[in-house]
C-alpha positions as CSV (number, residue, x, y, z in Angstrom):
1,X,1.0,110.3,-0.2
2,X,-1.5,107.7,-0.2
3,X,-1.0,104.7,2.0
4,X,-0.8,101.2,0.7
5,X,-3.8,99.2,1.2
6,X,-3.9,96.5,3.6
7,X,-2.9,93.2,2.6
8,X,-3.0,90.9,5.8
9,X,-0.9,88.0,4.0
10,X,1.9,90.2,3.9
11,X,1.5,91.8,7.3
12,X,1.4,88.8,9.2
13,X,4.7,87.6,7.2
14,X,6.0,90.9,7.7
15,X,5.6,90.7,11.6
16,X,6.5,87.3,12.1
17,X,9.5,87.3,10.1
18,X,10.9,90.2,13.1
19,X,11.1,87.2,15.5
20,X,12.9,84.3,16.3
21,X,11.0,82.8,19.7
22,X,7.5,83.2,21.1
23,X,7.8,81.1,24.1
24,X,10.7,82.5,25.8
25,X,9.2,85.3,27.1
26,X,6.7,85.3,30.0
27,X,4.9,87.9,28.7
28,X,3.8,86.4,25.7
29,X,2.6,83.3,27.5
30,X,0.2,84.4,30.0
31,X,-2.6,84.3,27.8
32,X,-1.5,80.8,26.6
33,X,-1.3,79.6,30.3
34,X,-4.4,80.7,31.1
35,X,-6.0,78.5,27.8
36,X,-3.6,75.5,28.7
37,X,-5.3,75.7,32.4
38,X,-8.8,75.9,31.5
39,X,-8.3,73.1,29.0
40,X,-6.0,70.4,31.3
41,X,-8.8,68.8,33.0
42,X,-9.4,67.7,29.2
43,X,-6.5,66.9,27.8
44,X,-4.6,63.1,28.0
45,X,-1.4,62.5,26.7
46,X,-1.5,60.6,23.2
47,X,-4.5,63.1,21.9
48,X,-4.2,63.9,18.2
49,X,-4.4,67.8,18.5
50,X,-4.5,70.3,15.5
51,X,-4.1,74.0,15.5
52,X,-6.1,76.0,12.6
53,X,-4.5,79.6,11.9
54,X,-1.7,78.5,14.5
55,X,1.3,81.6,13.4
56,X,3.8,80.9,16.0
57,X,2.1,78.3,17.3
58,X,2.8,78.8,21.5
59,X,0.2,76.6,22.7
60,X,0.5,74.1,20.5
61,X,4.1,74.1,21.6
62,X,2.4,73.9,25.5
63,X,0.2,71.3,24.3
64,X,3.2,68.9,22.6
65,X,5.0,69.8,25.5
66,X,2.4,67.9,27.5
67,X,2.5,65.0,25.2
68,X,-0.4,65.6,23.0
69,X,0.3,65.1,19.2
70,X,0.6,68.2,17.6
71,X,0.0,69.6,14.1
72,X,-0.3,72.8,13.3
73,X,-1.3,74.5,10.3
74,X,-1.2,78.4,8.9
75,X,-0.7,80.7,5.5
76,X,2.4,82.1,6.4
77,X,6.0,80.5,6.7
78,X,7.6,82.7,8.8
79,X,4.9,82.4,11.2
80,X,5.5,78.4,10.7
81,X,9.0,78.7,10.7
82,X,8.9,80.1,14.4
83,X,6.3,77.6,15.5
84,X,9.1,74.9,14.6
85,X,11.5,77.2,16.7
86,X,8.9,77.3,19.7
87,X,9.0,73.5,20.1
88,X,12.5,73.0,19.9
89,X,13.0,75.2,22.2
90,X,10.4,73.3,24.8
91,X,12.3,69.8,24.2
92,X,8.8,69.1,22.3
93,X,7.9,67.4,18.5
94,X,4.8,69.2,16.9
95,X,4.2,69.3,12.8
96,X,3.9,72.5,10.9
97,X,2.7,72.8,7.1
98,X,1.5,75.8,5.2
99,X,-2.1,74.8,4.2
100,X,-5.4,76.4,3.3
101,X,-8.2,76.0,6.7
102,X,-10.9,76.4,3.9
103,X,-9.7,73.2,2.8
104,X,-8.2,70.8,5.7
105,X,-5.2,68.4,4.0
106,X,-7.0,65.8,6.6
107,X,-9.1,62.9,6.3
108,X,-12.6,63.2,8.3
109,X,-12.5,62.4,12.3
110,X,-8.8,62.6,12.5
111,X,-8.2,64.3,15.4
112,X,-9.2,64.5,19.2
113,X,-8.9,68.1,19.3
114,X,-9.4,71.3,16.9
115,X,-8.8,74.4,18.4
116,X,-7.8,77.6,17.3
117,X,-6.8,81.0,18.7
118,X,-6.9,84.5,17.6
119,X,-8.6,83.4,14.2
120,X,-12.3,83.6,14.0
121,X,-12.7,87.2,14.6
122,X,-11.2,87.8,11.6
123,X,-13.9,86.3,9.7
124,X,-17.4,88.6,9.1
125,X,-18.9,85.0,8.8
126,X,-16.4,82.0,10.3
127,X,-19.7,79.6,9.9
128,X,-17.8,77.6,6.8
129,X,-14.4,77.6,8.3
130,X,-15.8,76.4,11.7
131,X,-17.3,73.9,9.3
132,X,-13.8,72.5,7.9
133,X,-12.6,72.5,11.1
134,X,-15.3,70.0,12.8
135,X,-15.0,67.8,9.8
136,X,-11.7,67.0,10.8
137,X,-12.6,66.3,14.6
138,X,-13.7,62.9,15.6
139,X,-17.4,62.3,16.7
140,X,-17.2,63.1,20.6
141,X,-13.7,64.8,20.1
142,X,-13.5,68.2,21.6
143,X,-13.3,71.8,19.6
144,X,-12.4,75.1,21.3
145,X,-11.7,78.5,19.8
146,X,-10.3,81.6,21.8
147,X,-11.9,84.5,19.9
148,X,-10.0,88.1,20.6
149,X,-13.1,90.6,20.4
150,X,-12.7,94.4,19.3
151,X,-13.7,95.8,22.5
152,X,-10.4,94.1,24.2
153,X,-7.5,93.0,22.6
154,X,-4.1,93.6,24.3
155,X,-2.7,94.1,21.0
156,X,-4.8,97.0,20.6
157,X,-4.6,97.7,24.1
158,X,-0.3,98.4,23.6
159,X,-0.3,100.4,20.9
160,X,-2.7,102.7,22.4
161,X,-0.2,102.8,24.5
162,X,2.0,103.6,22.5
163,X,0.3,106.5,20.6
164,X,-0.5,107.8,23.8
165,X,3.3,107.8,24.3
166,X,4.0,109.1,21.5
167,X,1.4,111.8,21.8
168,X,0.6,110.6,17.7
169,X,-2.9,111.9,17.0
170,X,-3.8,108.6,14.9
171,X,-5.8,106.3,16.2
172,X,-5.3,102.7,17.1
173,X,-6.9,100.5,14.8
174,X,-6.4,103.3,11.6
175,X,-5.3,102.1,7.9
176,X,-2.0,103.8,9.3
177,X,-1.3,102.6,13.2
178,X,0.5,99.4,11.9
179,X,0.3,96.4,13.9
180,X,-2.8,97.2,15.5
181,X,-5.3,95.7,12.7
182,X,-2.8,92.7,12.2
183,X,-2.4,88.9,13.9
184,X,1.6,89.5,14.0
185,X,1.5,91.7,16.5
186,X,3.8,90.0,19.3
187,X,1.3,91.3,21.8
188,X,-1.7,89.7,20.4
189,X,-4.0,87.7,22.5
190,X,-6.4,88.1,25.3
191,X,-7.9,86.2,27.9
192,X,-10.2,83.6,26.4
193,X,-13.9,83.7,25.9
194,X,-15.5,82.1,29.7
195,X,-17.4,79.8,27.0
196,X,-16.8,76.6,28.3
197,X,-14.7,73.9,25.1
198,X,-17.6,72.1,23.2
199,X,-17.7,68.6,22.7
200,X,-18.7,67.8,19.5
201,X,-21.9,65.3,18.8
202,X,-20.7,64.0,15.4
C-alpha cells in the first residue's frame, strides 16, 4: 500500500482541527514562557507586534495579555481559529488573518516587533521570507525568530518516546511517522536559540 504524499498544508490543518486551546496547559506553555522571559526586557505596552506563521499563536496571546498590540498571520484557518480562542481565554485582544508570509499585507515599517516561532527551519533558504518580515519592521525595531533545530525538537522527542513504547520499527521522522514531520503537533516547540534578538538598522 502506497502512503499518501506529504502535504504540509493538509497536515497542519488536520493537526489543528483536533484542538480547541493551546494556552490552557502548562506543559505546552513552557517554551513560550521561556521566550517571553527572554524578550521581556525589550517589550513595552502598546508596541505593535506581528507574528508570522503564528499557528495557534501561544506567544502572541501572551504578548497581547501584556498589553502589546498584536497581529498574527498564518495559512491555516484551523490554527487561526485556535489563536482567537487562545487570546479570548487569556482575556486579551489580537488580530489574526489568513495571509501569505512572503507577501505580508502591511505597509513598510508598520511594526515595532516582528517575530516567528518554529517557522524558518521549514525553508531550505528562508532569506526571502526574512526580507518580507523585515520590510514591515520599523527602523530600529526588534526582529526575533525561534528556530527549532532538527537535532533537538520536543515534537521529535515525544514521537521517539511514543514509537519506543509501541515497539514500532518506524523511525521518527519517516513518512509514516505522522505528526513528527509537521508543525501541527501540539508538542511542537523547543527552547529558543541562545542568540540575542536583533535590532533592525533600517
